[in-house]
C-alpha positions as CSV (number, residue, x, y, z in Angstrom):
1,M,18.4,26.8,20.8
2,S,15.1,25.7,19.2
3,R,13.8,22.3,20.2
4,A,13.4,19.4,17.8
5,L,10.1,17.9,16.9
6,D,9.2,15.3,19.5
7,W,7.8,12.0,18.3
8,N,5.8,11.6,21.5
9,R,4.3,15.1,21.3
10,E,4.0,16.5,17.7
11,G,4.4,13.0,16.3
12,L,1.2,11.8,17.8
13,I,-0.7,13.2,14.8
14,W,1.5,11.7,12.2
15,P,-0.2,9.4,9.7
16,H,0.7,5.7,9.8
17,R,2.5,6.1,13.1
18,E,2.4,2.3,13.5
19,A,4.6,1.9,10.4
20,S,7.4,4.1,11.9
21,E,10.8,3.1,13.2
22,F,14.0,4.9,14.1
23,I,17.2,3.7,12.5
24,D,20.7,4.6,13.8
25,V,23.3,5.1,11.1
26,G,26.6,6.4,12.5
27,R,25.9,9.7,14.3
28,T,22.4,10.0,12.8
29,T,19.0,8.7,13.6
30,W,16.5,8.4,10.7
31,H,12.8,8.3,11.0
32,V,11.6,5.7,8.5
33,Q,8.1,4.3,7.7
34,R,7.9,0.9,6.1
35,M,4.7,-0.8,4.8
36,G,3.7,-3.7,2.6
37,S,5.8,-6.6,1.1
38,G,7.3,-7.4,-2.2
39,R,9.9,-5.5,-4.2
40,P,11.4,-2.5,-2.3
41,L,10.2,0.9,-3.4
42,L,11.9,4.0,-1.9
43,L,10.0,7.2,-1.5
44,L,11.9,10.6,-1.2
45,H,9.9,13.6,-0.2
46,G,10.6,17.2,-1.2
47,T,12.1,20.2,0.6
48,G,10.3,21.1,3.8
49,A,8.0,18.1,3.9
50,S,8.2,14.7,5.7
51,V,7.0,11.1,5.4
52,H,3.5,12.5,6.1
53,S,3.3,13.7,2.5
54,W,3.0,10.0,1.4
55,R,0.1,9.3,3.7
56,G,-2.4,8.6,0.8
57,L,0.0,7.1,-1.7
58,M,2.0,4.8,0.5
59,P,-0.9,2.3,1.4
60,I,-1.8,2.0,-2.2
61,L,1.7,1.3,-3.3
62,A,2.1,-1.2,-0.4
63,Q,-0.4,-3.5,-2.2
64,D,2.4,-4.4,-4.6
65,F,5.7,-3.2,-3.0
66,E,7.5,-3.0,0.3
67,V,7.4,0.8,0.6
68,I,10.2,2.6,2.5
69,A,9.9,6.3,3.2
70,P,12.4,8.3,5.3
71,D,12.3,11.8,6.6
72,L,15.3,13.4,4.8
73,P,18.3,14.8,6.7
74,R,17.4,17.7,9.1
75,H,13.7,17.3,8.3
76,A,10.9,16.4,10.7
77,F,12.0,13.5,13.0
78,T,15.3,12.6,11.4
79,K,18.2,13.9,13.5
80,G,22.0,14.1,13.7
81,H,23.0,15.4,10.2
82,L,25.1,18.4,10.0
83,P,24.4,21.6,7.9
84,T,27.3,20.5,5.7
85,D,25.4,17.3,4.9
86,M,22.7,19.2,3.0
87,A,24.3,19.4,-0.5
88,L,22.8,17.2,-3.1
89,P,25.7,14.7,-3.4
90,T,26.1,14.5,0.4
91,M,22.4,13.9,0.9
92,A,22.5,11.2,-1.8
93,R,25.4,9.6,0.1
94,A,23.4,9.7,3.3
95,V,20.4,8.1,1.7
96,D,22.7,5.4,0.2
97,E,24.1,4.7,3.7
98,L,20.5,4.3,5.0
99,I,19.6,1.9,2.2
100,K,22.6,-0.2,3.0
101,A,21.8,-0.1,6.7
102,L,18.3,-1.3,5.9
103,G,19.7,-4.1,3.7
104,I,17.5,-3.3,0.7
105,R,18.1,-2.8,-3.0
106,P,15.3,-0.5,-4.3
107,A,13.4,-1.9,-7.3
108,M,12.2,1.7,-7.9
109,V,12.7,5.1,-6.5
110,V,9.9,7.7,-6.4
111,G,10.8,11.3,-5.5
112,H,8.6,14.3,-5.1
113,S,10.0,17.8,-6.1
114,A,13.6,17.9,-4.8
115,G,13.3,14.2,-3.9
116,A,13.4,13.5,-7.7
117,A,16.7,15.3,-8.0
118,L,17.9,13.2,-5.1
119,A,16.9,10.0,-6.9
120,L,18.8,11.0,-10.0
121,Q,21.9,11.8,-7.8
122,L,21.6,8.2,-6.4
123,A,21.8,6.9,-10.0
124,L,24.8,9.1,-10.8
125,D,26.9,8.5,-7.7
126,H,25.8,5.2,-6.2
127,G,25.0,2.8,-8.9
128,Y,21.2,2.8,-8.7
129,S,20.1,1.6,-12.1
130,G,16.3,1.0,-11.7
131,P,13.3,3.0,-12.7
132,I,12.9,6.5,-11.3
133,V,9.5,8.3,-11.0
134,G,9.7,12.1,-10.4
135,L,6.5,13.7,-9.1
136,N,6.4,17.4,-9.9
137,S,10.2,17.2,-10.1
138,A,12.4,20.2,-9.1
139,L,15.1,19.6,-11.7
140,R,15.4,22.8,-13.7
141,P,17.8,25.5,-12.3
142,F,16.5,29.0,-12.0
143,P,17.2,30.8,-15.3
144,G,20.0,33.3,-15.7
145,P,21.4,35.2,-12.7
146,A,18.6,33.8,-10.5
147,A,20.5,30.5,-10.3
148,Q,23.2,32.3,-8.3
149,V,20.9,34.8,-6.5
150,F,18.4,32.4,-4.9
151,P,20.9,30.0,-3.3
152,A,22.8,33.0,-2.0
153,V,19.6,34.4,-0.4
154,A,18.9,31.0,1.1
155,K,22.4,30.9,2.6
156,L,21.9,34.4,4.1
157,L,18.5,33.3,5.6
158,F,20.1,30.1,6.9
159,V,22.9,31.8,8.8
160,N,20.5,34.3,10.4
161,P,19.2,32.5,13.5
162,L,16.1,34.8,13.7
163,V,14.8,34.0,10.3
164,P,13.6,30.4,10.9
165,R,11.9,31.5,14.1
166,I,10.1,34.5,12.4
167,F,9.1,32.3,9.5
168,S,7.8,29.5,11.7
169,A,5.9,31.9,13.9
170,A,4.2,33.5,10.9
171,A,3.5,30.3,8.9
172,G,2.2,28.3,11.9
173,F,-0.3,30.8,13.1
174,G,-4.0,30.0,12.7
175,K,-5.0,29.3,9.1
176,E,-1.8,30.8,7.7
177,A,-0.3,27.3,7.1
178,E,-3.3,26.4,4.9
179,R,-3.0,29.7,2.9
180,F,0.8,29.3,2.6
181,I,0.5,25.8,1.2
182,Y,-2.1,26.9,-1.3
183,R,-0.2,30.0,-2.4
184,S,3.0,28.0,-2.8
185,T,1.6,24.9,-4.5
186,H,-1.9,25.6,-5.8
187,S,-2.9,22.3,-4.1
188,K,-5.8,21.8,-1.8
189,I,-5.0,19.0,0.6
190,D,-6.9,17.3,3.5
191,A,-7.0,18.4,7.1
192,E,-4.6,15.6,8.2
193,G,-1.9,16.8,5.8
194,L,-2.5,20.5,6.8
195,A,-2.1,19.6,10.5
196,C,1.3,18.0,9.8
197,Y,2.5,20.8,7.6
198,S,1.5,23.3,10.3
199,E,3.6,21.4,12.9
200,L,6.5,21.4,10.5
201,L,6.2,25.0,9.5
202,R,6.0,26.3,13.1
203,N,9.2,24.4,14.1
204,P,12.3,26.6,13.6
205,R,14.7,23.6,13.6
206,H,12.7,22.0,10.7
207,T,12.5,25.2,8.7
208,K,16.2,25.7,9.2
209,G,16.8,22.3,7.7
210,A,14.7,23.2,4.7
211,L,16.6,26.5,4.3
212,A,19.9,24.5,4.5
213,M,18.7,22.2,1.8
214,M,17.8,25.2,-0.4
215,A,21.1,26.9,0.2
216,N,23.2,23.9,-0.8
217,W,21.1,22.5,-3.7
218,D,23.3,22.6,-6.8
219,L,20.9,21.9,-9.7
220,P,23.2,23.4,-12.5
221,T,25.7,20.6,-11.8
222,L,23.0,18.0,-11.8
223,R,21.7,19.5,-15.1
224,D,25.1,19.1,-16.7
225,R,25.2,15.4,-15.8
226,M,21.7,14.3,-16.7
227,A,22.8,13.0,-20.0
228,E,24.7,10.3,-18.1
229,I,21.6,8.9,-16.5
230,A,20.4,5.8,-18.4
231,N,17.7,4.8,-15.9
232,P,14.2,4.6,-17.2
233,A,12.5,7.7,-15.9
234,L,8.9,8.9,-15.7
235,L,8.2,12.5,-14.9
236,V,4.7,13.2,-13.7
237,H,3.8,16.8,-13.6
238,S,0.6,18.8,-12.8
239,D,-0.7,21.6,-15.1
240,K,-1.6,23.8,-12.1
241,D,1.7,23.5,-10.3
242,N,2.3,27.0,-8.8
243,A,5.8,26.1,-7.6
244,I,7.4,24.5,-10.7
245,P,5.8,25.4,-14.1
246,L,4.8,22.6,-16.4
247,E,7.0,24.3,-19.1
248,W,10.0,23.7,-16.8
249,A,9.1,20.0,-16.6
250,R,8.9,19.7,-20.3
251,E,12.3,21.2,-20.7
252,A,13.9,18.9,-18.0
253,H,12.3,15.9,-19.6
254,G,14.4,16.5,-22.7
255,W,17.6,16.3,-20.7
256,L,17.2,12.7,-19.7
257,P,18.0,10.1,-22.3
258,N,15.4,7.5,-21.3
259,A,12.4,9.5,-20.0
260,R,8.8,10.2,-20.7
261,L,6.4,12.9,-19.3
262,E,2.9,12.4,-18.1
263,V,0.7,15.4,-17.3
264,L,-1.9,15.4,-14.5
265,E,-4.7,17.9,-15.2
266,G,-6.3,20.1,-12.6
267,L,-3.8,19.5,-9.8
268,G,-1.0,21.5,-8.1
269,H,2.5,20.8,-6.8
270,L,1.2,18.4,-4.2
271,A,-0.7,16.3,-6.7
272,H,0.3,13.0,-5.1
273,E,-1.4,14.3,-1.9
274,E,-4.5,15.6,-3.7
275,A,-5.1,12.5,-5.9
276,P,-2.9,9.7,-4.6
277,E,-4.8,7.1,-6.6
278,R,-4.0,8.9,-9.9
279,A,-0.3,9.0,-9.0
280,A,-0.3,5.4,-7.9
281,K,-1.8,4.2,-11.2
282,L,1.1,5.8,-13.1
283,V,3.7,4.3,-10.7
284,F,2.2,0.8,-10.9
285,E,2.2,1.0,-14.7
286,F,5.7,2.2,-14.9
287,G,6.9,-0.3,-12.3
288,T,5.5,-3.1,-14.4
289,T,7.2,-2.0,-17.6
290,G,10.5,-1.3,-15.9
291,K,10.8,-4.7,-14.0
292,E,13.2,-6.2,-16.5
293,R,15.6,-3.3,-16.2
294,V,16.1,-3.4,-12.5
């Protein structure tokens, strides 16, 4: 049995450690960071990441919002969720339960990559009607037969107990984490972020959580329901994103009735980590124009 990440061991390097708290909701324990005051803003990270991915953006947003950022189910320091909790609707339900336990009503939800899909699912299933910002959003299903092939492959990897260990050993060795991040995202991030990703990638339990999320992510069904989403939405996408092409973002933008697209030039999939001030500017502007709709 692979051990979980330990907050008093691996967690010692986590950014904004003083903003962290652990929230029990039923059988689960969520790791949540909270910062600032004002209207609540919920941050949802992408597959395989953690709250550390908001290290640069969160303090800027906290100048105007109470910012709440959880580690998603089976990611990093959040514990207790089952593998069957990793489908998009069940993860959205888990996040909604956390929101209720915290006693907040988000004025805005900002999601990165798969976190953007999670924000849209909150709107569809749980009555969230406020503005949504998707940063390098993972919304478009793989084209053609790949839509079935890739989830099937993720499922096979997930059920093989050796795969997360082998992947973690390879990705966490030396400078391989830095090379892996750049190859996957075309983003160059700071040493603090790389150190956190290295700890995550070398932990088999975390990587198994990421694989479970990939295996159960049903984007075709979300795609079919996007026309139902009336929330004002801003999709921010980078032109150098090596994980999700800008062309895919342009296509997904057209599926949402009340959305606009902004392009960040010269950045990769982790644009909000590379240039948090540029991402924050767009969030602030959109938050101001969307106040009356919350």
